[in-house]
N, C-alpha and C positions, 0 to 999 in steps of 0.2 A: 478850558480844555475839554476835548471830546474823546470819549473812550472809543477805541477802534473795535468794531464788532467782530467777534470771532467767526471765522469762516466755517460754516457747517459742511462737512464732507457729504456729498451725495453718492451713495454706495449701491453697487449691484453685487449681490451675493452669488457665488458660483460653486458648483460641485459636480462630481461624477459619481453616479450610483452604479456600482459594479455588480450588485446582487450578491456580494460576498456573504458567507455564512456568519462571519464575525462582524456583527452590526456595530460594535464599538469602534471599529476602524473605518468602516464604510460610510459614505455619505447617504444619509436617510432623511426622511421628513423630520425626524426628531433632531438629528445633528444640525440640519439647516435651521430649525427653530431655535436651537441653542446658539448657532452662529448669529442669528438675528438679534438675540438678547445680548450677546457679546458686543456686537456692533452698536447697539443702543447704549450699552454701558460706556462705550468709548465716545458717546455723544455724536453718533453719525445719523444721517437721515437715509433710511433704506428706500431706494426708489425702484428696485427691481430684484428679481431672483431668477437664476437660470441653472437647471440641473439637466445633465445629459446622461441617458442610460447607455452605458458602454462597458465592455468587458474590463478595460483598464484605461487609465488616463493616457493621452498621447505623450510620448517622451519629450517632444519639443515644445508643444503649446498647451498641454493638458486637455483642452477640448479638441474635437475633430475639426477639420477645415470648415465644414458648413456651419457648425455651432460657433466657431470663432467669428465668422462673418456676421452671424446673427447677433453675437455679443457686441461687435463693433458698431453695428447699426443701432442697437438698443442703447448703448452708451451715448451715442451722438444724440438720439432723439430725447433721451431722459436727462441729458446734461450731467451724466455721471462724472465724478472727479476721482473716484477710487473703485477698484475692483478687489473684492476679498474672496479668496478661494478657501474651501473647506479642508483642504489637505496641504501638507508641506510642499512648497515649490522649490525647484532647483534654481540656481542663478541664471542658467540659460533659459529656463521656462519663463522666469520673470522678465528677462530681456526681450524674449520673443513676443510675449503677450503684450507688453508695453509698446513694442515697435509696431505690432499689428493694429492695436486698438487706439494707441495714442493716449491711453489712460494709465495713471499710476496704479501699480498692482502690488498687493501684499497677500500673505497667506494667513491661515488661522493662528499659527504659532506667533507670527509677528503681531497679530491683533492682541493675543493674550499677553504678550510681553509689553505691549503698549499700555494695556490696562494696569498691569503690575507697576509700570513706571509711574502712573498717576497715583497709585495707592501707596507706594513705598513712603514711609515717614522716617523710620529710624535709619541710622548710618548703615547698619548691617543690611537692612532691606534694600537700600539704594545700591549698595555694593553688589548684592546678589543679583539684582535686576540688571545692572550694567554689565556684570560678568556674563549673564545669560544672553544679553543682547549682542555683545561682542562675539561670543563663541558661535552664536547663531548666524551672525552677519558675515563672519570671516570667510567661509567657503562660498558665499553668495555675492561677494563684492563685485565680481565681473558682471553680474546681472542686475545691479541696483543703481544704474545710472540716474534714472529719473528721480528716485528717492533721495539720492545723495545731493541732487541739485536743489532740493526743497527742504533742507534740514529745518526741523522745528515748525513745519508748515501744516502738519496734519497727522492723522492717525498712522501709527507705525514709525513715526520719526521722532517721537518724544522720548524723554528719559535722560538720566544722568550721563549716559554714554553717547548721546547723539552726535556731539561734535567730534568724536573720535573716529567716526565711520569714514571720513574723508582721508584719514591718515593711511600711510602704506601698511602693508601686512606686518612688517617688522615692528612698526610702532604699536600696532594693535596687539601683537604678541607680547610686547614689553608691558603694555597696559594690563593685559590679562594676568601676566605673572605678578604684577604689582598688586592687583586686586585679590589674587589668590593668597598672597602673603598677608594682606590685611584681614582676610577672612580667617586665616590660620590663627592670627593673634586673637580675634574675637572667639574662635573655637576654644583656644586655650583658656580664656576667661570663663567661657561657658562650662568647660570641664571642671574648673576650680569650683564653680557654683554647685555643680552636681556632686562633687566630692564632699562639699560642706553639707549638702542635703543628706547624703548617705551617712555621714558621720553623726548627724543629728536624728537619724532614723525617720526622715521625712519621706512619706510615700507620695507617688506621683501618678495622676490619672491624666491621660492626654486625649483631648477631643479631636477626632478626625472625622472626615466626611466630605460629601459632595458640597461644592460651593452653594451657599444660600440655603443650607439645610437647617440652620438655627443654632450653630455651635456657640456663637457669641452671646446669644440670648440665654442659653443654658449657663454659660460662665457668669453672666451678669446675675442670674437668679441665685446661684449658690454663693456668690462672693460679694454681692452688692457693688460690683465694679461698674464702670461707666464706659465699657467698650462699645464702639460703634456697632449697632446691630440694625441693619436696614434690609429691606426686601430688594436686594440687588446682588449681582454676581461679584464675588471678591470684594465685599464691603470692607473687610479688614484683611490685611496682608501680613503685617508683622506679628510674630508669635507673642502671646500675652500670657503671663503667669500670675496667678493669684492664690492666696492662701485659702485652703479648703478645710473647714472645721468638720471633723467626723464625730458622730455621736459618742464614741468611746474616748474622746479626748486626744486621739492621735493627731500629730501634725501632718497635714497633707498639702499638696500643691496641685492645682488643676491648670492645665496648659491648653490654650486655644491655638491650634496650628492652622496653616494656610489651607484653604479649601481645594479639593481635587476637582478635576473636570476631564471629560473624555478627550483623547488626543492631546494630553498635556505635553508640552515640548520637553524633550529629553534633557536639553541644556538647562531648563528651568529646574527640573528635579535635581540635577547635579549641583547647580548653584545653590539651591536651598537645602542641600544635604545636611549642613550644620544645624539648620532649623528643624528639619524633619527628624534629626537624631533625638529630639525631645520625645517624639513618638516611639522611636526605636528603643530608647532606654527607659521608657515609662513602665511602671508596674502593671498598669491596666490600660487598655485602649477603650475609649467610649466612641463607638461608631454612630454618629448622629445622622438620621435618615429623614428626609422630608416625605412623610406618608401621604401628603396631599398631592404629590407630583405623579402624574400618569406614568412617568418614566422611572418610578421608584426602583423597580427590579433591575433595570439597566444601570442605574446609578449605584446600586449595591454592588453589582459586578465590577464596575469601574474602580470603586474604592477597595474592594477585596483584592483585585489584581495589583493595585499600587501597594497595599499593605503587604502582599506576598513579595513584591519586588524589593521592599525595604527589609525583608527578612523577619517580619513580625507575625507571621501566620500562626505560630505556636503560642502566642501570647493569649492571656485571657481577654476576651473582647465582649463588651456589653453593647448590644444593639439598642439604640434609643429611637423608636419611631415617633418622631416629633410632629407637632401640628395635628394631634388627634382630635382637637376641638373642631377642626375644619373637615377632616376626613378620618373618622374612627377606623382602626384596623380591624376589619371583621373577618378577614381570610384566615386560614390556618397559618401556622408558623411559616413566615416567608423564608425562601432559600437564602443562604448566605453563610459566611464563616463567622459565627459568633457563639459564645458560651451561654449567655443569658440575654433576654430581651425584655423591654418594658415599653409601654405606650404612654406618651406624655404630651402635655402642652406647656412648653416653656413659657409661653406668654401668659397663660392663666394660672399656671402652677399645678395643674392636674397631673397626677402621677409622679411628680418630682420627689415626693417623700419615698416612694418605692425605689426610684433611681438611687437616692442617697443610701437606702438600705442595701441595695446591690453593691454599691461602691464600698460600703462599710464591710460587707462580707468578702468582697473580691480582693481588696487591697491587703498586702501582707502586714503581719504584726497585729492582727485583730485581737482585741482585748475582751475578756469576759469578766463578769462580776464574781468575786470570791470574798470570803470572810476569813480572816486570820486572827490568831491570838498570839501575839509576840511577847515572850517573857521580858521583864524589865532588864534582865541580864544582857539581852541582845539589843542594846540601844542603837547600835550601828545600823541594823536592818530597819528599825523604826525610822531613823533619820533619813535613810535612803528613800523610803516610801514617800516621805513628805517632800523630798526634793524633786522627784521625777514622775510620780504616779498620780492617778486621779483618785483622790480620797472621796468616798461617798458619805461615810459615817465613821465616827471614832468615839470610843468610850474607854474608860480606865477601870479595870477590875483588879481583884486581889491577885490573880495569876499573871496579869500583864495587860498590855494594850490590845483591845479588840478593834480591828479595823476592817471596814467593808470598802473594797476598792475595785477598780478595773485594772486587770493585769494581762499582759500578753503571755504566750506559751512559755517563753524563757523564764519570766519572773514567776509564773505558776510553778514551774519545776523547782526553782530556787526556794520558794516558800512552802513547798509541799508538806514539810513536817509541821508547819504552823497552821495549815488550812483546817478550819473547823466546819466549813460548809461552802 
């Protein structure tokens, strides 16, 4: 038996630079470099790049007439099999570009969804990706003729929902409804888990940040987990929870969430809302930042905007400037929405003790060391301490039991009459 060699897509990257003040939404050198990395992550071979300086993209073909002809000739000479545009395209734009160039066409959002389709492992992740793909494809069906004739044949056609795209709109609506019901069931189970954590006074810290900033490496450092942590965009997709041991004995959980990126598809945010709720409902957000990236300040803005859109701006946020072993943070406090910040190297461990201290102080229910003398007549209180509190030292004296322990504010108030130091 001979294995069939996988066809490598030959890609030309395309964008329109409008000179807009909001560089997060405009095509820039940085956004094209990021599109290049996304295409590489999707295992494409980039054979060309084309950017037009124009006030706004053409409504029918994105590029102007002259640039479209240049693109058509470049695609022919370079043997391009796929065009990837840096902005969202309408169904008619896709149809017109494919008709003019004869080359299959997708946009940045479709590319990101394709990468997510490759990365999804859990049932929930696969459902979320399929739901996002279907909602994104639905209004564009009329312009996706070439794509629909090559299902499963390349970038932008993969994923759990790929075979559904040839179905009629009614069938797609039914599938979307079915997926939303499945997600609701998973959400109910997730809510039950959260209720149990709240009942057990388990505090939660959620890792958020730009993709490839080092969130999974930080999770692995604190929990000895074996979560995939590689130098690539969206190395992990499914949210991961691990137990976090705090110095004062509190039960904690640290959650690794999906990485953010500029121009993140709206449908993807909607589909992953149940996952992102872990960040919304966390006690503290840990914003992980790649301090070695030249686009660090832009990436901070992207994440800050998404945090605000999730309604988390008022939360306590710890900014973690990671990879300081590669690029030490020597500038004054960088701009951004955060309460505290620390410079670390999750790889070497530098600064991680300081981060744990910040988490210890920021998470609710912080305990402090106290010493109490409990009379033998109050055996119930003594028994309570042994059941649920962190005992540091204990001795028996004539007046009662002397206990040194870590206690939260509520317990300190309850034991106030017994506190000796």
